[in-house]
C-alpha positions in Angstrom: 6.9 -9.5 -6.8 8.9 -11.8 -5.0 8.5 -15.4 -4.4 6.6 -15.1 -1.1 4.0 -12.9 -2.6 5.1 -9.7 -1.3 6.0 -6.4 -3.5 9.1 -5.7 -1.7 10.9 -5.4 -5.2 8.7 -2.7 -6.7 10.3 0.4 -8.0 9.2 3.9 -8.9 10.0 2.6 -12.5 7.0 0.5 -11.9 4.6 3.3 -11.4 2.6 4.3 -14.7 1.0 7.4 -15.7 -1.3 6.8 -18.7 -4.2 8.7 -20.3 -7.8 7.8 -20.4 -10.2 8.6 -23.3 -12.4 11.6 -22.2 -15.6 12.2 -24.0 -16.6 16.1 -24.1 -20.2 16.7 -24.3 -21.9 20.1 -24.0 -20.4 21.4 -20.6 -19.2 18.4 -19.2 -16.8 15.6 -19.7 -16.9 11.4 -19.4 -14.1 9.4 -18.8 -14.2 5.7 -18.3 -11.9 2.8 -17.0 -12.2 -0.5 -18.6 -10.7 -3.2 -16.4 -8.3 -5.5 -18.1 -7.1 -2.7 -20.4 -6.3 0.4 -18.5 -6.1 -1.4 -15.3 -4.4 -4.7 -15.6 -6.1 -6.4 -12.5 -9.5 -7.0 -11.3 -11.1 -4.2 -9.1 -12.1 -5.2 -5.6 -12.5 -1.7 -4.1 -13.3 1.7 -5.2 -12.8 4.6 -2.7 -12.7 8.4 -2.8 -10.7 11.0 -1.0 -12.1 14.6 -1.1 -10.4 17.6 0.7 -11.5 21.4 1.3 -8.1 22.8 2.4 -4.7 21.5 1.1 -3.8 18.2 2.8 -1.3 15.5 2.8 -2.9 12.0 2.6 -1.6 8.4 2.2 1.8 8.4 3.8 2.1 4.7 3.7 2.8 1.4 1.5 1.0 -1.8 1.1 2.3 -4.8 1.1 0.3 -6.7 -1.5 -2.3 -4.2 -2.7 -2.2 -2.5 -6.2 -3.7 0.9 -6.6 -4.9 3.3 -9.4 -5.4 7.0 -8.9 -7.6 9.3 -10.9 -8.0 12.9 -9.8 -11.7 13.7 -10.3 -11.6 17.4 -9.1 -8.5 19.9 -8.6 -5.0 18.6 -8.5 -3.0 16.1 -6.4 0.5 15.6 -6.5 1.5 11.8 -5.8 5.0 11.4 -4.6 5.9 7.8 -4.9 9.3 6.3 -3.1 10.7 3.0 -3.3 13.4 3.4 -0.2 16.0 4.6 -2.8 14.3 6.4 -5.7 11.4 9.0 -5.6 9.2 10.2 -8.3 6.4 12.7 -8.4 3.3 12.7 -10.6 0.6 15.6 -10.8 -2.8 14.6 -11.3 -4.9 17.5 -12.5 -7.0 16.3 -15.3 -9.9 13.6 -15.6 -7.9 11.6 -18.2 -5.0 10.9 -16.0 -4.4 7.4 -14.4 -1.7 6.5 -12.3 -1.1 3.0 -11.4 1.2 2.2 -8.3 2.1 -1.3 -7.8 2.1 -2.7 -4.1 5.5 -2.1 -2.4 5.7 1.7 -3.2 5.4 4.4 -0.6 2.7 7.1 -1.4 2.1 10.4 -0.4 -0.7 12.4 -1.9 -0.4 16.2 -1.6 -4.0 17.4 -2.3 -4.7 21.2 -3.4 -7.8 22.8 -1.8 -11.0 21.4 -3.2 -9.6 18.5 -4.7 -10.9 15.0 -5.1 -9.2 11.6 -6.0 -10.7 8.2 -6.8 -8.6 5.1 -5.9 -9.2 1.8 -7.3 -7.5 -1.3 -5.7 -7.2 -5.0 -6.6 -7.8 -6.1 -2.9 -10.3 -5.2 -0.3 -9.3 -3.0 2.8 -7.0 -5.1 5.2 -5.0 -3.3 8.0 -2.3 -5.9 7.9 -1.6 -4.9 4.2 -0.2 -1.4 5.5 3.1 -0.1 6.2 2.4 3.0 8.1 6.0 4.0 9.3 9.1 4.7 7.2 11.0 2.4 9.5 8.5 -0.6 8.9 8.8 0.2 5.2 12.6 0.4 5.0 12.6 -3.2 7.0 10.2 -4.6 4.2 12.2 -3.4 1.5 15.2 -5.1 3.0 13.6 -8.5 2.9 13.7 -8.9 -1.0 
C-alpha cells in the first residue's frame, strides 16, 4: 500500500490462492475460515453472489478494500488485473480461498447455478469503487 493509504501499488502477484481445511461427514462437507489465520485482516462485511445462468460480475476494483472469495457452489473463474499483468483463478471447490488485495481489477465469470461468498475488511462504500477501466488506469498511474 502506498504512503497515502491507497493500494495503487498492488499487483496480481499479490493475489493468493490457498486451501481451507474441509471436514467430510456423511453426504456433506464443512469448511471454515479462521480470521487472523487464513485471512490476514478482520472481516467487516460478508456478502454472497448467486446466479442461475452464466454471468459476469465484479468488473471493478477497490481503492482500499481487500476481498476474499470462496466458491460455495458451482464454479467461478476470477480474472485479476493490475493494469499490466493478468492472472486467472478457477474456484470450484469449497476449500479454495482467493485473497485479492485492494487495487486489483476483478471480474467474476460465474457458471450457471454458482454461488460465491465474499469477505471484505471494510464495509460497503460506493466511493471505494473504481468502476471504469479509464478511472482504474488513472488510479494506477498515481503510485
